Structure formats: C-alpha cells, structure tokens
N, C-alpha and C positions, 0 to 999 in steps of 0.2 A: 624448321630453322633454315635460313638461306645459306647458300654456299658462296664462295668468293666470286663466282661469275655473276651473282646478282647485284654486286656492289655498285657497278657503274650506273644502273638504273636508279638506285636509291640516291646516289650522289647527284645525278642529273635533276631529280625531282625536288631536292631539298634546297632550302634557302634560309636566310635570316639567321637567328640565333642557333637553331638546330642545324648542325653542319656535320655531315659524315666525314670520316677521314679515309685516306687511301689504304689499300691492303698493305702497302709497304710501310706506312706509318704504324698501322696496327701491329704488324709483325715486329717492328722495331721496339714498340712499347712492351710487347710480350717478352722479347729477348732481354731487354734491360732488366725487367723485374723477376723473370722466372728462369733466366739462363739461356744461353745460346743453343742448347740442345733441345729446348722445349719446342714442340711443333704445334701449330694451329691446325687442329683436325677439321673444324668447321666453325663458322660464326654467322650471326645474323643481327641485323639492325632492328632493334625493338621499336614498335610503333607506340604512339600515344603521347610522347613527350614533345613539348613545344620549346622548352628551355635547354635542358641538357640533352646530349646525344648519347644513347645507350646501346651497347652491344651485349649479347650473350655469346661467350666464346668457350668452345670445348678444346682442351689442351691434351697433349700427350707428353710423357717423359717428365712429369713434374708432380709434386705431391697433391696440389689442388688442381683438379682437371676440369672443373665446371665453374666458370667465373663470369662476373658482370663487369664490364668496363663502362664507366660513365665519364663523359667529358663535358666540362662547362663551356659556355660560349667563348669564342675566340677573343683574345685581348685586343684592345684598339691599337692601331699602329701609331707609334709615337712620332709626331711631326714637330719640327722646330719652327714655331710660328710665333706671332705676337699676341696670340689669343691667351687671355688670362686663365688661371687654373680653374676658376669657377665656370667660365664659359666652356672650357674643355670638358669639365665634368658634366655639364648639361648636354653636350654634344654626344657623350658616350651613351649608347642605347641602354646600358645597364645602370641600375642604381648602385650607389656606393656600397651598400651592404651585399649586393649580389656579386660583387667582384671578389669578396673574401669568404663567401658562405660555404663553398664546397670544401675549402681547406680546413674550415672549422668543424665540418661534419663528424670527423672521428672523435672530436672532443665531446660533441653532443651524444654520440652513441656510448661513450665511456660513462657519461652521466646516467644514461639509460640502464646500463648494465649494473651499476652500483645501486640503482633503485629497484632492481629486479624486473626491468622492462625489457622484453626481447628485442634485440636490435641486430642489424646486419653486421657481418664480420668484415671490417675493412682490412684488406691485405696490404695495400699501399696507397698513399695519397701523395701526389707529386704536383707541386706548384712552381717548379723551377723554370718551366718554359723552354727547356733545352731541346727536347725532341719535338714538341708541338707547342704553339703559343697559347696554351690554355691549361687550366688546372684539370687534373683527371684523377680517377681512383679506380682500383681493382677491388672488387668485393667477391666473397664466396657466394655462389648461386644458392638460393634457398628454394627447395621444391615446395611449391605453394600455389595458391590462387589469390586474387584480390578479393576483398570483402564484398565488392559489388558483383561478384560472379553470379550468373543467373541460376546455376544449379544449387546454390546454397538454400536449403529449406528454411522456412520462416522460424521454426523452432531453434535451429542452429544459429540463425542470425540474431535472435533474441539473446541467446547465451553469449555469442561473440560480442554483442554490444554491451552486455553487462561487464564482460572481461575488459573491453576497451575503456569503459568508464573507470574501472579499477586502475588500469594502467595510466590513464590520464590523471587521476587523482595522485598517483605516485609521482608522476612527472611534475605536478604542481607543488610537490613538497621539496623539489630541488631548488634551493635558494641561491641567488646570485649576490655578489657584492655591490652591484649597481644595475641599473636598467640599460638594456641595449643588446647589441649583437655579439655573440661569442666569437672569439678569434682563435686562430690555429694554436697560439701559444697559451691558451687557457684564460687570457684576459677578456674583458668585456669592453667593447667600444660603445660608449653612450654617456650616461649622466646619472648622478644620484637622484635626479628629479625625473619622474615619469613624464611630466608635461613636456619637458625639453626634448625627450626622445620622440614623442608624438609630433611635436611641432616641427622638428627637423625632418621627419619623414614627409609630413604634409608640405613643408616648404620645398623640399627637393622635388616632389611630384609636381607641385605648382610651377616651379621654374622650368622643368622639362616640358610641361604642357604649354607654358607661355612661349617658349622658344619656337613652337610650331603652331601657335595660335589655336590651341585645342581647349575647348570649354572655357573661353575667356572669362576671367573674373571669378570663376568658381573656386579655383585653388586658393586665391587670396582670401575668400570668405572662409574656407575650411581651415586654413592656417590661423586665421584670426580667432577661431573658436578655441584653439589650444593656447593662444596668447592671452586672451581675455578671461578665460576660465581656468587658469593654471592651478588655482587652489583646489578646484574640483578634482583634477587628476592627481595632484600631489597629496591628496588624502591617502593614496596608495603608497605605502612606505616600504613594503618588502617585495623586491622583484623575485619572481619564480620562473622556472623554465616552461615555456609554452612552445608547442610544435609549430603553430602558425600556418599549417597547411594540412590539418588533420581531417581527412575525408576518406571514404571507403577505398579509393584506389591506392592510398598510401598505407593500407593495413593488409598484410599478408596473412593468410590463414591456411592451416593444413589439418589433416586427419580425416577420418571416415565420417560419413553422415551420422548424426546423433552424438558424435564425440569430437567435434572440431574445436580447435583452439587457435589463438593468435600466434603465428610463427615469428613475426617481426613487425615493428612499426618503422616504416622507411621514409626516405626523402626528408630527413630532418634538417636539411641545410638551411631552411628558412626560420629555424628556431631562434627565439630570442628570450631574454629575461624581461618579464613584463608583469602587468596585472594578470592574475589567473583568468579573469573574465574577458581578457583580450582573445582568448581561445574561442574561435568561432563555433566549434562543435558544441559548445555549451548551450547554444540556442536550439539544438536539435529537439524534436518532439519525442524522441525515443525514450520511453519510460525506463526501458532496460538499461540504457546508458546512464541515466541519472541515478538509478538504483545502485549501479556499480560505482559511480562517481562519489556519491554520498555526501555532497556538499550543496547546500541551497545557494541560489543566486541572491545577490544583494537586491532586495525589493524596495529599498528606499528610493526617494526621488533622485538622489545623487547617483545611486547605483544604476538606475534606469537611464539617466542622462549619459553616464559614461559609456554604457553599452551602445547607446544610440550613436554617440560620437565615434566609437570604434567601428561600427557598421558603416558609417558615413565615410570615414577615412579609407577603410578597406574597399568600399565600392568605387571611390574616386581613383584610388591606386589601380584597381583592376580594370577600370574603364580605360585608363591610359595604357596599361600594359597590353590589354587585348587588342586595342585599336592600333597602337603604334609600335609595340615592341614585338609581339608574336603574330601580328597580322591575322587576327580573328575578329573582323569587323562586326559580325552579327552579335557575338558576345560583348564586344565593346559597346555597341548601341544599347544592349540590355543593361549594362552597368551604368552607362550615361543616364538613362532614364531613372534607374534606381537611385543614383546619386542625387539627382534633382529632387526626387520625392523625399529622400532622407534629409536633405538640407532644409526643405520646407517644414518637415516634421520638427527638426531642431529649432527652427525659428518660432515655432508655436509654443515652445517650452516657456514656462513662467518661473524664472529664478527669483528666489527670495532675496 
C-alpha cells in the first residue's frame, strides 16, 4: 500500500474520468464521516479502475479501521449558456444513468442481502457535492481476492462458478415494478416497456457518437432495431435485477484452497431491472455456472434474436465508452469491429 508521499505521482499520471483527490480532501472526507479524532494511518490508490477512483485507507481511533473509498467521476461544471438541455446532455462525458448509479448502489446491495447474496457493507454514501463535486462512498474492506486471481486452482474455480450461478439465479428472482435503472430513493427510472428502455440507451449512445462523428450511421441503425421490433422485446413482461457488469474481477472470494467461497459480488452500480437474459455472463461456456444457475436460456427464434440485439447494443455502447470516454482505443477498435459483425448478423435474420 502506498503512503501519502506517493500521491503526487498518481495524481500527475491520472486524467479523464479516473481522477485522484488531494491528501487534504481525503482527510476532510474521513473527518466528516468518522470524526475529527480519526487519523489516516496510510492509504493507497488502487489500480485497475477506469471509471471510479478507489482508495484503500487504514484508519486509527475509529470502529472500522480498514475501509475503501470510491469516488465517481467529477460532475460537469454548470455554465449559463444558450445550449439546450439535450445538447448539454450529449456534451457530458457520462451517460444519464452513470450520473446516478453510485448513489443507487446501496439500494442494490440491500436487494442482494435480502436475497442471501453476499454484498459489500456501505458505511456511507454522499452525493451532496459539498466537500468534493462528485458522489462518493466509504465501504468496509473485505479481505479477499478477485475470482480471476491466478493462484485459484481449477477445482476451486469450478466450485466458485457454481456458487456464482446460484447467486445470479437468486439475483434474477428480485423483481422490479418497471424496467430501468434503480435510484437512490428506491424508485426505478425507466418504463413499463422493456423496448423503451433499450431504445433510450441506444438513442443516447447514438447521439453522443453523432456529436463527435463516431461510427456514423451505426447508432441510427441500432436504435431502429428497438423501434421496429418493439413487440419482440416487449414479450418480456417481468423486470428482474441484473448486475450488468458481472465478470470475474467483480467477484471477491476468500478461504483456503479446496474450501473457497464467494465473499461478495461488488461494483453493482450498473445494475438495472431488465430481462434476465440481458445478463451477459449467461453466455459463458462454464458448465459449472449453468449448473448453479439452473435455468435454461430461451432457445426459440425470439429468444436468440433478443440476445443478439443485447450483444449488439452492448458492443456499440462499449465501443463508444472505450474509445471516447475512458481512452482505451485498442479495446474501442475491438468493440467497433464486433459491433459491425453483430449488426451484419442481425440483418441476416429472417423474421416471420
């Protein structure tokens, strides 16, 4: 773990959405939520994140002494201009759901706990913007490693994937009143129609891309899929909670070899109420996962078509995000290529 003297180098090297804070601001946040007598023993900026900025902090003179601080990207500076609301929204580097998702994360974890799914303990979540112009949260540190850690033996990984399948199935039993994005007050921002939520996400991505002339015409074609085939997506009547970013790095595990278990499913901020098959991990080839999950995919023509459309929208969204939001051009190009391939595959479908 780094100490305070290391912070200047981290701050100098960082840019974009991932933006470290000064030692003074970090100390101020600690004092606000843990008391003025709490001391920061040491802290380190954790690597691997492109969106949120994450610290591990060790404290003294407080009940919880090992914590994680996560900060969302900075809020845009409000300027008084003649630009309309829609144009301002497209100029924002973040998507509309990304501006509210960290504040809703405690709600998601409460759903997890009620369903028996291990989740992080959120100590505080602050979206006031008073100390720093971004939403942030403190969580209790969980001694663990990520599921993609190299030392995990294949036998343990099979068991862990079975357990992950079981937890994913439990998650998909959590029903919502409508489709869309959970909010901090427990409501859902979206629609009673699944097609409208998908079309809104495709349209927002398309407009952001058009503003910078990125993949011209592709966004309009993808948005049209959800407009022209709304009945296909509206066959899905019951929204359920999906993690929407469920991969090995977001699964923490603990225990000794041959007896490991999942400690927590983390980074639930992108969760939404959706079709359960919108969960990308359902496409995994892991038989252990599917054994734990216990539900077969819809193998009808309609089911296959919906999953293809989900992959297409996800690939297009990720192409834009990696190329223009988090400055990962190599990944962006990979998603661009994948998007074109999936769009051609969609065009080859023969609807009755």
